[in-house]
C-alpha positions in Angstrom: 0.0 0.0 0.0 2.8 2.4 0.8 4.6 1.6 -2.5 1.4 2.3 -4.4 1.0 5.8 -2.7 4.6 6.8 -3.5 4.3 5.8 -7.1 1.0 7.7 -7.5 2.7 10.9 -6.2 5.5 10.7 -8.8 3.4 9.6 -11.8 0.1 11.5 -11.5 0.0 14.1 -14.3 -1.6 16.7 -12.1 1.2 16.7 -9.6 3.6 19.6 -9.7 6.5 17.4 -8.8 5.8 15.1 -11.8 5.8 18.1 -14.2 9.0 19.5 -12.7 10.8 16.1 -13.1 9.5 15.9 -16.7 10.7 19.4 -17.5 14.2 18.9 -16.0 14.5 15.6 -18.0 15.2 13.6 -14.9 14.2 10.0 -15.6 15.6 6.8 -16.7 18.1 8.3 -19.2 19.7 10.5 -16.5 20.2 8.1 -13.6 20.4 4.8 -15.5 18.3 1.8 -15.6 19.6 0.6 -12.3 18.1 3.5 -10.4 14.8 3.8 -12.2 11.6 3.0 -10.4 9.5 0.1 -11.7 6.6 1.1 -13.7 4.5 -1.9 -12.9 2.1 -1.6 -10.0 2.8 -4.1 -7.4 -0.4 -5.0 -5.6 1.3 -7.5 -3.2 0.8 -6.5 0.4 3.8 -8.5 1.6 6.6 -6.3 0.2 9.6 -5.6 2.5 9.9 -2.1 4.0 13.5 -2.0 2.8 12.5 -1.8 -0.8 10.1 1.0 -0.1 12.9 3.0 1.8 15.3 2.4 -1.1 12.8 3.8 -3.6 12.3 7.0 -1.6 16.1 7.5 -1.3 16.5 7.0 -5.0 13.8 9.6 -5.8 15.5 12.1 -3.4 18.9 11.7 -5.1 17.5 12.3 -8.6 15.8 15.5 -7.4 19.1 16.8 -5.9 21.0 16.0 -9.1 18.4 17.8 -11.1 18.7 21.0 -9.0 22.5 20.8 -9.3 22.3 20.7 -13.1 19.8 23.6 -13.1 22.2 25.8 -11.0 25.1 25.1 -13.4 23.0 26.1 -16.3 22.4 29.6 -14.7 26.1 30.0 -14.0 25.7 30.3 -10.2 28.1 28.7 -7.7 27.0 28.0 -4.2 30.6 27.9 -3.0 31.5 31.6 -3.3 28.0 33.1 -4.0 29.0 34.7 -7.4 27.8 34.1 -10.9 29.7 33.9 -14.2 29.7 37.7 -14.7 31.3 38.3 -11.3 28.2 39.8 -9.7 27.6 39.2 -6.1 24.6 37.4 -5.0 23.0 37.8 -1.6 22.5 35.1 0.9 18.9 34.6 0.0 19.6 33.8 -3.7 18.1 35.6 -6.7 14.7 35.6 -5.0 15.6 37.4 -1.7 15.9 34.4 0.5 14.4 30.9 1.1 10.7 30.6 0.7 9.3 28.8 3.7 5.7 29.5 2.9 5.1 28.3 -0.6 4.6 24.5 -1.0 7.5 22.6 -2.6 5.7 21.7 -5.8 4.8 25.4 -6.4 8.4 26.3 -5.9 9.5 23.9 -8.6 7.0 25.4 -11.0 8.4 28.9 -10.3 12.0 27.8 -10.7 11.4 26.0 -13.9 11.0 29.1 -16.1 11.3 32.3 -14.0 14.3 34.2 -15.4 13.0 34.9 -18.9 14.3 31.8 -20.5 11.0 30.7 -22.0 10.2 30.7 -25.6 7.0 31.1 -27.5 5.5 27.7 -26.5 4.7 26.3 -23.1 8.3 25.1 -22.7 11.3 27.5 -22.6 14.4 27.7 -24.8 16.0 24.9 -22.7 12.8 22.9 -22.8 11.8 23.9 -19.3 8.1 23.9 -18.5 6.9 27.4 -17.5 4.6 26.7 -14.6 2.8 29.2 -12.3 5.0 31.7 -10.4 5.5 31.6 -6.7 3.6 34.1 -4.5 7.1 35.5 -3.7 7.7 36.4 -7.4 4.2 37.8 -7.8 4.8 40.4 -5.1 7.7 42.6 -6.4 8.9 45.7 -4.5 7.0 48.1 -6.9 3.7 46.9 -5.6 4.5 47.7 -2.0 4.7 51.2 -0.5 8.0 51.6 1.4 8.1 53.1 4.8 9.1 56.8 5.3 12.8 57.3 4.6 13.5 53.7 3.5 13.5 52.7 -0.1 13.4 48.9 -0.5 14.5 47.7 -3.9 17.4 46.7 -6.3 20.5 48.7 -6.1 22.9 48.5 -9.1 21.8 45.0 -10.1 21.9 43.5 -6.6 18.7 42.6 -4.8 19.0 43.7 -1.2 17.1 45.6 1.4 18.6 49.0 2.3 18.8 52.6 1.1 18.5 52.9 -2.7 21.4 54.7 -4.3 19.5 55.5 -7.5 15.8 55.5 -8.5 14.3 52.2 -9.5 13.0 51.7 -13.0 9.4 50.4 -13.6 8.5 51.2 -10.0 5.7 53.1 -8.4 6.3 56.9 -8.4 7.7 58.1 -5.1 5.7 60.5 -3.1 8.6 62.6 -2.1 9.8 66.2 -2.3 13.5 65.5 -2.3 16.2 63.1 -1.1 18.8 63.4 1.6 21.8 61.1 1.6 21.2 57.7 0.1 17.5 57.3 -0.6 16.1 59.1 2.5 13.1 60.9 1.1 11.0 63.7 2.5 7.3 63.5 1.8 5.9 66.2 -0.5 3.9 68.9 1.3 0.2 68.6 0.6 -1.1 71.6 -1.1 -4.8 72.7 -0.9 -6.8 72.0 -3.9 -7.8 74.9 -6.1 -10.9 73.2 -7.3 -14.4 73.4 -6.0 -16.3 71.0 -3.8 -16.1 70.0 -0.2 -12.3 69.3 -0.4 -11.3 72.6 -2.0 -8.7 73.4 0.6 -8.7 75.8 3.6 -11.6 78.2 3.9 -10.8 81.8 2.9 -10.7 84.4 5.6 -13.7 86.6 5.9 -13.4 90.1 4.4 -13.9 93.0 6.8 -16.9 95.3 6.2 -16.4 98.4 4.1 -15.6 101.9 5.4 -17.9 104.8 4.7 -16.8 108.2 3.6 -18.2 111.2 5.6 -18.9 114.0 3.2 -19.6 116.5 6.0 -16.1 116.4 7.5 -13.7 119.2 6.5 -10.8 118.4 4.3 -8.3 118.5 7.1 -10.2 115.9 9.1 -10.8 113.5 6.2 -8.8 110.3 6.6 -6.5 109.1 3.9 -7.7 106.7 1.2 -7.9 103.1 2.4 -8.7 99.8 0.7 -11.7 99.5 3.0 -13.3 102.5 1.3 -13.6 100.7 -2.0 -15.3 97.5 -0.8 -18.9 96.8 -1.7 -21.6 96.9 1.0 -22.5 93.2 0.9 -18.9 91.8 1.0 -19.4 90.3 4.4 -22.3 88.0 5.5 -24.0 88.2 8.9 -22.5 84.8 9.8 -19.0 86.1 9.1 -19.7 89.3 11.1 -20.8 87.2 14.1 -17.4 85.5 14.2 -15.3 88.7 13.9 -14.1 90.9 16.8 -15.8 94.2 17.5 -12.5 95.9 16.8 -12.4 94.5 13.3 -16.1 95.0 12.6 -16.4 98.6 13.7 -12.9 100.1 12.9 -10.2 100.2 10.3 -6.8 99.9 12.0 -4.2 102.4 10.8 -1.5 101.2 13.1 -0.1 101.8 16.6 0.7 105.4 17.4 1.7 105.2 21.1 2.8 102.5 23.6 3.0 102.6 27.3 3.8 100.2 30.2 0.3 98.8 30.4 -1.4 99.7 27.1 -1.0 100.8 23.5 -3.0 103.2 21.4 -4.1 102.6 17.8 -5.2 105.1 15.2 -8.5 103.9 13.7 -11.3 104.9 11.3 -14.9 104.3 12.2 -16.4 102.2 9.4 -19.9 103.8 9.8 -19.1 107.5 10.4 -15.8 107.7 8.6 -14.1 109.7 11.4 -10.7 109.0 12.9 -10.4 108.0 16.6 -7.9 106.7 19.1 -8.4 103.2 20.4 -6.6 102.2 23.6 -6.0 98.5 24.4 -4.4 96.9 27.4 -1.2 95.1 26.6 -1.8 92.0 28.7 -4.9 89.9 29.3 -6.7 90.9 32.5 -8.3 87.7 34.0 -8.6 88.4 37.7 -11.2 90.7 39.2 -8.6 93.1 40.8 -6.9 93.8 37.5 -10.2 94.3 35.7 -11.5 96.8 38.3 -8.3 98.8 38.1 -8.5 99.0 34.3 -12.1 100.0 34.5 -11.2 103.0 36.7 -10.1 105.0 33.7 -13.3 104.2 31.9 -15.5 105.4 34.8 -13.5 108.5 35.4 -13.5 109.6 31.7 -17.2 108.9 31.4 -17.8 111.2 34.4 -15.7 114.0 32.9 -17.0 113.8 29.3 -18.5 117.3 29.4 -15.1 119.1 29.8 -13.6 120.1 26.4 -10.1 120.2 27.9 -10.2 116.5 28.7 -9.7 113.8 26.0 -13.3 112.8 25.1 -14.5 109.3 25.9 -16.8 107.4 23.5 -17.2 103.8 24.5 -15.4 100.7 25.9 -15.7 97.0 25.8 -14.0 93.7 26.8 -12.7 91.4 24.2 -10.5 88.3 24.8 -9.7 89.6 28.3 -8.4 92.9 26.9 -10.0 96.3 27.6 -10.7 98.5 24.6 -11.3 102.2 25.1 -12.7 104.2 22.2 -11.8 107.9 22.6 -10.9 111.1 20.8 -7.9 111.4 18.6 -5.4 114.2 19.2 -3.6 114.6 15.8 -0.5 116.3 17.0 0.5 113.7 19.7 1.7 114.4 23.2 3.7 117.4 24.5 6.7 115.3 25.4 7.9 115.3 21.8 9.1 118.8 22.5 11.3 117.6 25.4 14.8 116.5 24.4 13.8 117.1 20.8 16.4 116.2 18.2 15.6 119.2 16.0 15.6 121.5 19.0 11.9 122.2 18.9 10.6 123.9 22.0 7.4 125.5 23.1 7.2 129.3 22.9 5.7 131.6 25.5 2.3 131.6 23.8 2.1 127.8 23.7 3.2 127.6 27.3 0.5 130.0 28.3 -2.1 128.1 26.3 -1.0 124.8 27.9 -1.2 126.3 31.4 -4.7 127.5 30.8 -6.1 124.4 29.2 -4.6 121.9 31.7 -5.5 124.1 34.7 -9.1 124.2 33.4 -9.1 120.4 33.2 -7.7 120.0 36.7 -10.1 122.5 38.1 -13.0 120.6 36.6 -11.9 117.3 37.9 -11.1 118.7 41.4 -14.5 120.3 41.5 -16.0 116.8 41.0 -13.8 115.3 43.7 -11.2 113.6 41.5 -7.4 113.9 41.3 -5.5 112.9 38.2 -2.3 111.7 40.1 -0.2 111.5 36.9 0.1 114.9 35.3 3.2 115.0 33.0 4.0 116.0 29.4 3.4 112.4 28.2 -0.3 112.8 29.2 -0.8 116.3 27.8 -2.0 116.0 24.2 -1.9 118.6 21.5 -4.9 119.0 19.1 -6.2 121.8 16.9 -8.2 123.3 19.7 -5.2 123.5 22.1 -4.1 121.1 24.8 -6.1 118.3 26.5 -5.4 116.1 29.5 -5.6 112.3 29.1 -4.7 109.0 30.6 -6.8 109.0 33.7 -5.9 105.4 34.7 -4.4 106.5 38.1 -7.2 108.9 39.1 -8.6 108.6 42.5 -11.1 110.4 44.9 -9.9 113.5 46.8 -11.7 112.5 50.0 -10.2 109.6 51.9 -13.7 108.5 53.0 -14.8 108.0 49.4 -11.5 106.6 48.2 -12.2 103.0 47.0 -8.7 102.0 46.3 -5.1 102.8 47.3 -3.5 105.8 45.8 -1.4 104.8 42.7 1.6 107.1 42.4 2.7 108.3 39.0 6.1 109.2 37.5 8.7 110.0 40.2 10.1 113.0 38.3 6.8 114.9 38.8 5.8 113.6 42.3 5.5 116.1 45.2 7.4 115.5 48.4 4.3 114.7 50.4 3.4 111.7 48.3 7.0 110.4 48.8 6.2 110.5 52.5 2.8 108.8 52.0 0.8 111.9 52.9 -2.4 111.8 50.8 -4.3 114.6 52.5 -4.0 117.2 49.7 -4.2 115.3 46.5 -5.5 118.4 44.5 -2.4 120.3 45.4 -0.3 117.3 44.4 -1.7 117.7 40.9 -0.7 121.4 40.9 2.9 120.4 41.8 3.0 118.0 38.9 1.6 120.6 36.5 4.3 123.1 37.7 7.1 120.6 37.1 5.7 119.6 33.7 5.4 123.3 32.7 9.0 124.0 33.8 10.3 120.9 31.8 8.5 122.1 28.7 10.0 125.6 29.2 13.6 124.4 29.5 13.2 121.7 26.9 15.2 119.0 28.8 14.0 116.1 31.1 13.9 116.6 34.8 16.2 114.5 37.0 14.7 111.3 38.5 17.2 111.1 41.4 20.2 112.7 43.0 20.9 116.2 44.5 19.1 118.1 41.7 16.0 115.9 42.3 16.0 116.7 46.0 16.6 120.4 45.4 13.4 120.7 43.3 11.4 119.1 46.1 12.8 121.8 48.5 11.7 124.7 46.3 15.0 125.4 44.6 14.1 125.9 40.9 16.9 127.0 38.6 16.1 130.0 36.4 17.8 128.9 33.2 16.2 130.3 30.0 12.7 130.6 31.5 10.9 133.9 31.6 10.7 135.6 35.0 6.9 135.5 35.3 6.8 131.8 34.3 9.6 131.0 36.7 7.9 132.7 39.6 4.7 130.7 38.9 6.6 127.4 38.7 8.3 128.2 42.1 4.9 128.8 43.6 3.3 125.7 42.2 6.3 123.5 43.3 6.4 124.7 46.9 7.4 122.0 49.3 4.4 122.8 51.5 1.1 121.7 49.9 -1.1 124.5 51.3 1.3 127.1 50.0 0.6 126.1 46.5 -2.2 127.7 44.5 -5.1 125.6 43.6 -6.0 124.8 40.0 -8.8 127.4 40.0 -6.4 130.0 41.4 -3.9 129.3 38.7 -6.6 129.6 36.1 -8.0 132.9 37.4 -4.8 134.8 38.5 -1.9 133.4 36.6 -3.1 132.6 33.1 -2.4 136.1 31.7 1.3 135.4 31.1 
């Protein structure tokens, strides 16, 4: 029974092993008649086991000799791993290594005619039968996507896994932007599609609303031409407006014109009225309640002083992304500090000094009459406009009466502070504003900055004011306003009524 099964495996036409042996011409003429298997079927059940073992050994030897003959025909030598042309072969052979998955008969079919030796018929030029290829041969490198940075393929006629030194032919196009070193490829950046549809790329940013022209403004107050003036009225939908900030919806930003320690000021154009304004914004986000209340102090003070023409006019305010925005009047000429330490030597004349004294005294008198002290009068907070001078930056303002004072007194610039504030005496805050106004007026008159420390700083707090190039009447007024004793100083109303005829 065992002998019958072995003979059926070798002789059945459908067997791959039988076709391989027939194609390699291994048979009775190769091994001799002494080693040939009998063709008669022996149905005797009493055959010795030795005969059966000898038959299997003979079959194995014929297969080994057939493979040895096939290897010599290709020119490969298993001793040194090189072929007849001197090319090096890898350890896995011409197919990348032993195939432990494909069945043995399928391997014989693949080896019988794989290297292009076949002819026009079913058998090759050497008479080899071209059977079905192995799954290993049916899965070349070009059908598999390599990992990032690693190109797996043939390199200069040698099949090995590694970094390819040159692009492969007849392979899938590489999705790369460039190569670094030997085959390390960088993926191409994905560009947004220009076509329509749902996958047309990133959404386009919404266009800001147009800006109107105000025909009733005089020519000197008309803003310069801007791209927002030429936009159509329906360029922005209501849904887009809902996602924009109020700053972008209501104003056209013309850039930052001033910057301080806690905020910065932008010059803007109102999109609806076409007028120019100043928009103050806090530099840092204010998230806790204390910082927010201190920032709102300026809003509340300016709203209560809106009827005074010598104070920078307040329009509105709002919170946005934890930043406070204050919409207020724009002073075209900037602040008075630009005439201090000026590079071109520009200084205020006597008429400008007299106008500055009158306007700022009026603003302080109005605020003091309402029970408020500015606490930071200096040339940086005195603004120049076509009507004259205006007092701004009321962020440090506080109540004159200690009973109504809701927060601690926030001192201003040390160069303009009176001596009593340095000693924590807050009983006469209105006269402290007068001292700061006298120091600012004296600085504008001499055109150089006041000292912030040292002996000259202490001399000014003791009433010693150098004459310099200041007019006598103005110098006498500055000495009176900078008296070391608060009650000896004139009030803002007294300065306005008695000393503004300089």
